[in-house]
C-alpha positions in Angstrom: 56.6 115.1 129.0 56.8 118.8 130.5 57.0 121.5 127.5 60.0 123.4 126.7 57.7 126.8 127.9 57.0 124.7 131.3 60.4 124.0 131.9 61.4 127.6 131.5 58.9 128.2 133.6 59.9 126.2 136.5 63.8 127.9 135.5 63.0 130.9 136.5 60.7 130.1 139.2 63.9 128.8 140.8 65.5 132.0 141.2 63.8 133.2 144.3 64.2 129.7 145.8 68.5 130.2 145.1 68.6 133.8 145.3 67.8 136.2 148.0 67.1 138.4 145.0 68.5 141.8 146.5 68.3 144.9 144.7 70.3 147.8 145.8 70.4 150.8 143.4 74.1 151.6 143.6 75.3 148.6 143.4 72.9 146.2 141.7 71.4 148.6 139.1 69.8 146.1 136.6 68.0 144.2 140.2 66.7 147.4 141.2 64.9 148.3 137.5 63.4 144.6 138.2 62.6 145.8 141.8 59.1 145.4 143.3 58.2 146.8 146.7 58.9 149.7 148.9 62.4 149.2 150.4 63.5 148.1 153.5 65.1 149.7 156.5 68.2 149.6 154.7 67.4 150.9 151.3 67.0 147.0 149.5 64.4 145.8 147.3 63.7 142.6 146.6 63.6 142.1 142.6 61.4 139.7 140.2 62.3 138.4 136.6 60.1 139.9 134.1 58.3 137.6 131.2 58.2 139.5 128.0 58.0 138.5 124.4 61.1 139.4 122.6 61.2 138.9 118.9 63.7 136.9 117.2 64.5 139.3 115.1 65.9 140.5 118.1 68.8 138.4 118.0 69.9 138.9 115.1 72.8 141.7 116.0 74.4 139.4 118.5 74.3 136.6 116.2 75.9 138.8 113.4 79.1 138.6 115.8 79.2 134.9 117.2 79.8 131.8 114.8 76.7 130.1 115.6 73.5 130.5 117.0 73.0 129.8 121.0 71.3 126.2 121.8 67.4 126.5 121.7 66.4 127.0 125.0 68.4 129.4 126.1 67.8 131.4 123.1 63.9 131.4 124.7 65.0 131.9 127.7 66.7 135.0 126.4 63.4 136.2 124.2 60.6 135.2 127.0 62.1 136.9 130.1 64.6 139.4 131.6 66.8 139.2 134.9 69.4 140.6 137.1 72.2 138.0 137.5 71.4 135.8 139.9 73.2 133.2 142.1 71.8 129.7 141.4 74.1 127.7 143.8 76.8 126.4 141.5 76.9 128.8 139.4 76.0 133.0 138.7 74.0 133.8 136.0 74.8 136.6 134.1 71.7 139.1 133.6 69.6 139.3 130.7 68.4 143.2 131.4 65.2 145.3 130.6 65.3 146.9 127.5 63.3 146.9 123.8 65.4 144.9 122.5 68.7 142.6 123.5 71.4 145.6 123.0 72.0 145.5 127.0 72.4 142.0 127.3 74.8 142.1 123.8 76.8 144.3 125.8 77.5 142.5 129.0 78.4 139.1 126.7 81.0 141.2 124.8 82.3 143.6 127.6 81.9 141.6 130.8 84.3 141.1 133.4 88.2 140.4 132.1 86.8 140.8 128.4 86.7 136.9 128.5 84.8 137.1 124.8 87.9 138.1 123.2 89.3 133.9 123.9 85.7 132.8 123.9 83.9 133.7 120.7 86.9 132.7 118.3 87.0 129.3 120.0 83.2 129.0 119.7 82.0 129.8 123.1 79.9 132.0 124.8 80.2 132.9 128.6 76.5 133.1 129.9 77.6 132.6 133.4 80.0 132.9 136.0 81.3 130.7 139.3 79.7 130.5 142.1 81.6 133.0 144.1 82.4 137.2 144.5 85.1 137.3 142.8 86.1 136.0 138.7 87.0 132.7 138.9 88.3 132.0 135.7 88.7 128.4 135.4 85.6 127.9 136.9 84.2 130.8 134.4 85.9 128.8 131.8 85.3 125.3 132.1 81.9 124.6 133.6 80.2 128.2 132.3 80.0 128.4 128.5 77.6 127.5 126.1 78.5 126.2 123.3 77.6 128.1 120.4 79.1 125.9 117.5 78.0 122.3 117.2 81.1 119.8 118.3 81.7 116.7 120.2 82.8 116.5 123.6 85.3 114.1 123.3 88.7 114.5 124.7 90.6 115.9 122.0 87.7 118.6 121.5 88.6 119.4 125.1 91.7 119.8 124.8 92.0 122.7 122.0 89.3 124.1 124.0 91.7 124.7 126.7 94.7 125.3 124.6 92.8 128.1 122.5 91.8 129.6 126.0 95.0 129.2 127.3 97.2 130.7 124.6 95.2 133.9 125.2 95.6 134.0 129.0 98.8 136.3 130.7 101.6 133.5 131.7 100.7 134.4 135.3 96.8 133.6 134.9 97.5 130.5 132.8 95.8 127.5 133.9 97.6 124.4 135.0 96.8 121.6 133.1 97.0 117.6 133.8 96.7 114.6 131.7 
């Protein structure tokens, strides 16, 4: 059986197989911080994830604002690597930027696009990725790409409660049309 560390190493190694790893200073500043090599004729570089050893105590400021902890493997990923936003085909993993702690990650979790955390965190969710397209597809972002930080069953009633909570936070013009 593959170890958790090896599984995470393989996952991070897939980044460059699925994403072009483009780093343009003005457009992707976090990617630029991770850039390696010389810029091409268009001023683009390629970035690479960086393996780091981060003390688990660095998660405590984030956990102080959450109802529960991250899943173990995601926590280990956060503590072991820094990366830019990366397109992995079916989703785009939000960045875990370079830094001596995880404060920049915390900022992106709580102040990300559309401030989804205002609806997600009280419901026991944290966004860690977004839909695969360039714009912020709210339905995909909310339904498919959140980490459940509170332990709950995946029953239909739990999902209905979750969607009701999210829907109540959305403006009437952006409400998700619910089916049966």
